[in-house]
N, C-alpha and C positions, 0 to 999 in steps of 0.2 A: 740672893748672894749677899756676902757681907765681906768687909776689909777690916784690916786693923790700922790703927794710927798711933801716933805717939803716946805713950802711957798704956799701951795694949787696949785701947778703946776700940770696940767695935762699931763700924758705921754700916749703914744700909746702903745697898745700890740697886738700880733698877734692872729687872731681869732682861735679857736680851742683848741686842747690840745698840740700844739707843743712845747710851752713853759708854764711853771707854775711859775708865778711872785710870789716872795716873798710877803707874806701877810703884810699889813700895820701894823699890831701887831709885827711881827717878826722885819720888818725894823725898826720900832720905838726903840724895844728893842736893837737891835744891836747899833744904834746912841746914845742911852742913855748909854750904857755900854761904847761905845767909845768917849763919850762926852769929848771934850775938846783936843782931839788927831786928828781931822780930818782935820782942818785948817792947809793948806801947806803940808798936807801928800801925799805921792805917793800910789794910790790905784789901786791895780788889781783885776778885776771882772772876775772869772772864770765861763764857763758856763752861760754867763751873760743874756739869755734870753731876755727880754725887756730891760735890763740895768737900772731897776729901782734902784738898789743899787748904781751902778756908778753915776746914775744921783743925787741921793741923796747926795752922796760925792761930787759932783761937786758942788751942791747948797749950801753944807755947808762949801766951801772953800778949797777942796783938790786942790793942785797945779798941778797934774797929774792924770788922770784916764786912764787906759788901760783895755780893755774888751776882752777877748777871746770868741767866739761863733761859733759852727759848722755851724748852718743853715745860708745860705745867706739871706734868708727873715728876720731873727731875726736881723742879722747884719745892714740890712737897716734901720730897726726900732730903733735900737739902736743909729745909726748914727744920726737919725732924733731927737730923743729924747734927746740925748747929746748935739747936737747942739742947740737945744732950749733952754736948761738952761745954757749953757756955753757961748751962745752969740757969740761974734767976737772973743773971746779969743779961740784959738786952744788948749785947755788943755788936749786933750783926743785923745785915738788913738784905734780904733776897729780893731781886727785882726781875720780874719775868717778862720776856719780849726780845725784839730785835736788839743785839748787841751794840749796833751804832746808833740807834735812836737812844738807848738807855745811857750810853756813854754821854750825848749831848744833854740828858737830864741832870746829870751829875755836874755839869757846870758850875765853877765857883768852888769845887771840892778838891783836895789833892790827896795822893796816896803815896806812902813811902815805898810799898812793894806792890807790884802788878804781875799777875800770872796769867797767860793767855794759854789756853789750850782748846782750841776747835777742832771739829774734825779734820784731818790732816789735807784731804782733798778738796776742803770747803772754798778755797779761794778768798777767805775774809781776812787773811792776815794783814795784806797791805792796808786795805781800807779801815781795819780796827786800829791798827798803829797810828794810822796817819789821824783819824778821830781823836786818839789819846792825846796826841801831840797837838793838835788843833784846839782842844778843848783845855789843853795843860794841866792834865790830870795827874802827871808825875811830878811829885815833890823834887825841888831842884837837886837835892842829894840821893834822890830814889833809885830804884832800878826795876826793870821789867824783864821777866823770864818769859821766853816764847817757848812752847813745846811743839815740836814739829818732827816730820820724817826726816831721817838723815840723808835721804835720796831726792833729788830733784825739787830743792827747795832752796830759793835765793834769798837771803834777808833783803826785806825792804830798806831802802835808805831813808832815813828820816833826818833831815838837816840839822835839827836841834840835839839829835842824839848820836851816840858812837856805840859799838858793839865793844863790850869789855870783856867778854869770854864765850867760848863756844865749847859744848860738851856734847859726846855722843855715848849713850848707854844702850847698846845693842840696836833695837828697832826705833828707839826715840832718840831725838836729839834736842839740845836746849841752847837758845842763843840769848844771851843776856845784853840789855841796852842800859845805857846810863845818859844823863844830860851832859852835853857837851859844855864844859866850862865857858862863860861868855868870852874870854880872851882868847880861846883855842879858836872860836869862829871868824876872828878877824882875818 
């Protein structure tokens, strides 16, 4: 199966239901919301699947895209997709393994935009968001977009973050977090 991203570029996806690519409608919504902030940003794509969100960020000028994915088959597809859109510039890194462990390995780095899209029923939302906060991977003026089911999902409360917007697109919902200004936490 293939899907198309910005600039009518085709990406490969894994056959079957091992991954669930973010729909074109949701991808377009995220990039419209973050319009004007992608060029030269550092992007972290968590539970990356086919890598469509990271590929889109690369196409739109991200200076660095890091993806984390558990499946070795999916990592191979992500590597191919990102190489195709990045060309000769190696502006990306694909990390294979447990998302929480890999987040700890990114300690000392920060990202302007983080996209989290695990399997909706996986139960990893809260531990992953807590790990991002603990390792301080979100740049102070950065944002995180969390893709989830619109039913039965309660946004985890992270003391140093606040929800800045929530959107629903059919069977997909997005919750956006940003860092709370230090004066607001007093």
